[in-house]
N, C-alpha and C positions, 0 to 999 in steps of 0.2 A: 598628394600621392607619393612624391619622392620622400617626404619626411616619414611617412608611414612605413615605407620599405626600409629606410635606414634604421628606424626603431626596431622593426622585426628582425633585421640582421644582427643588431647589437644584442637583442634578446637571445638569439641562437648562440652567439659567441660567449656572452658573459653569464647568461642565466642557465645554460644547460638545456635548451630546448632540443627536441628530436632524440634520436637514439643515444642512449647512454646518459641522458640528462634526467635526474630525479629518479623516483622509484619505478620499477618495472610495472607492467600492466596489472599483474596480480597484486603487487604491493600497494599500488595506488588505489585499486578497488577496495582493499581492506581498510584503507584510511578514509576514503570519501563516501563509500556506500552507506555506512552507518549514519553519517550526518544527513544524507539525502533521505534515507528511510525514516529517520526520526522526524524530519521535517514533513514528509508526506503524510505519515500516519497521524501526526498531531494536527496538521492543517485540516485534514479530512474530518477529524473528530471535533475541531474547534477548540483545541487546547492551546490557546495563543501564548501563554507564558513559555510553554515548552517550545513552541515554534520560534519565538524570538531568540531563544538560546542557540538556534542553528544559523542565525542570520547576522549580517553586518551591512554597512553602507546603504546603498539605495534600496536593496531588497528589504532591509529592516525598516527603513523609513516608509516605504510603500505599504508594507504589511501592517504596520501600526496604524497607518492612515485609513486603511480599508477593512481591517478585520472586523470592526464593529458593524459593518453592513452585511456580513455573512451570517445567515441564519440556519441554512441547511446543514445537517450533520451527515457525514458520509463514512463509509467503511471501505477500505481498499481490499478487493477480493483477488486481484491479480496484478503483478507488476514485473517489469523487465527494465534493468538498468545497464547502461554502458558507460564506461569512463575512458577519457583520453587526456593525456597531459597537454597543456598549452605552453607554459614556461615553467621555470623553477618556482615551486610554491603556488602555481596556478593550474587548475584543472577544470575540465568540463564534463558534466554528467548528463546524459540524455535519459529520460524516463518515459516509459510507455506503460500506463496503468489503467485499470478498470475500477470504478467505484460503484457502490450500491447505496442508494438512499431511499429507504422505505420501499424496496422492491423495484425501484427505477434505476437502470444502469446507464453509465456513461463511460467513455474511454477517452483519456486525455494523453497528450504528449507535451512534455516540458523539457527545456534545456536549463541546467543550473550551472552557473560559473562559481567556483569556489577558490578562496585564497587561504593559504596557510600562514598564520601569524601567531607567534608565541607558542608554537607547537600544536595549535588547533586549526582545523579546517572549518571555515564558515562560508555560507552561501552569500555572495554579494550581489548577484544579479540573477533574475529568473525571467524566462520568456517562453512563449509557446514554441514547441519544437516539432520534430518529425517522428511519425510512428515507426517502430522497428518492423522491418519487413524484408522478405527475400526478393530475389530478382523477378520482375514482372514478365509474364509470358502472354502473348496475344492469343488467347483462347476464348471460348464462349463465356459470356457473362452468366453467372449463376442466376436461376430464376428469381430467387429472393432478392438479389441486388437489383435486377431489372424491374421487379415489381415495386420496390421502394422508390426508384427514380420516377417511374410513370405516375404512381399515386401522388407523390409530393409535387411534381411539376404541374399536375392537372388540378390540384386543389385551389380553391379561391384563397386570396391573401389572408382573410380572417381565419380560415381553417389551418393554413400553414402556421400562423402564429399560435393558434390554440393547441395544435398537435405537434409542436416542435420536438418534444421529448420522444415521440414515436419515430420520427424520421431523421433527426439530426444528432450529431455527436461532437464532442470535443469543443474546439474553438467556436464553431458555428452555433452549437447549442448554447454556449455561454453568452455569445453576442446576441442571440435571439432573446434570451432571458433579460438581458440588460435593455434591449430595445422595447420590450413590453412595459418597462417601467417609465418610459418617456411619454410625454403627451403627444397625441396624434391629432392632426387636423382632420376634422370630419369630412370636409369637402374632398381633400386629397384621398382619404380612405375610400370614399364612394367612387371616385374615378378609378382607383386601382382595382376595386371589386368588379368593375366592368370588364377587366381583361380576362379573356378566356385562353387557356393554354392547352395545346394538343401536341403530345409527343408523336413524332413521325417515325423516328428510327433510333435505335440504340446500337452502339458498336463498342465491344470490349477492346480497349487498347492495351490492357495489361492486367494480369491476375496473378496473385501469389496467395499463400495461405493467410486468410483474414484481411486481404487488402485488394482493391480493384480500382481501375481507372476506366471510365467510360466516356465516349463521345456521344452527346445527345443532340439530335436535330429535332426542333420543335417549332410549332406555329404560335405566335402571339397575336390574338385576334381582338381588336377593339372596334366595336360598332361596325362590324363587317369588314374592316380593313385588316389585311393579313400581313404580318411581318415574319419572315423566315429567320430563325435564330439558331445559334449553335452554342453549346456549353461543354466544358470539361468538368466531369464530376468524379471526385474521389470518394470511395466508400470503404468503411472499416467494419469488421465484425465486432460487435459489442455483445458479449455474453450469448453468442449464438444467433444474433440478429444483425442483418446488414443495415447500416445507417450512413447517411451522407456526412462526410467530414470536410469536404472541400467542394466549392462550386464557383467556377469562373466562366463568365460569358465571353466567348471567343469570336462570335460573329453576330452582328445585329443588322439584318437586312431590311 
């Protein structure tokens, strides 16, 4: 921890982090946004040679290793980018964008780290990020959001897997797709199918345009035995439809 603080302090002094270091916000955006936009558009379309031109380091290695597994072609129909300097010649861009693949929509949030070398900005690291949203207000949960939560929670496991595109978005949807490719133990699946879930109450903890957080109290019933559970659910508006983009169990009774 001590070493990390020392390195950060040296970065501020020697590399020009913070106010006055490097290009202003507008200048930085003009430099890094075209790189990120080129990356996103070509990655969605599966144009991998063009994608590689925007990458370096671990991002390039990971993309080359995994690009052959990507079969679905997508088109970006909406995007929002935000840039922030990290140190001299290092910047971070957060991207919140919606893609369309054959009429099926998904909304994703990524964070890109870029480094300038030889006059060029290249992405050296990518990771799931946070959606762009305003301040959350504790108001009533929209009916569409409440309906998605209740429907999804009360579906049998097999139906959750089959209909993940309808109810999930972003990281959750991508992870669900990967899980469906893995072998499943039939006995374990049978036991999980016996679980019956009943939503007892929903409370909106926060709402802003296109984003909501809800507290869900529900019952998990297995062969007559009832467990009272609680979960925090994040929802995002995806092309006019509410979908679940985050789900964490906070109480298991």
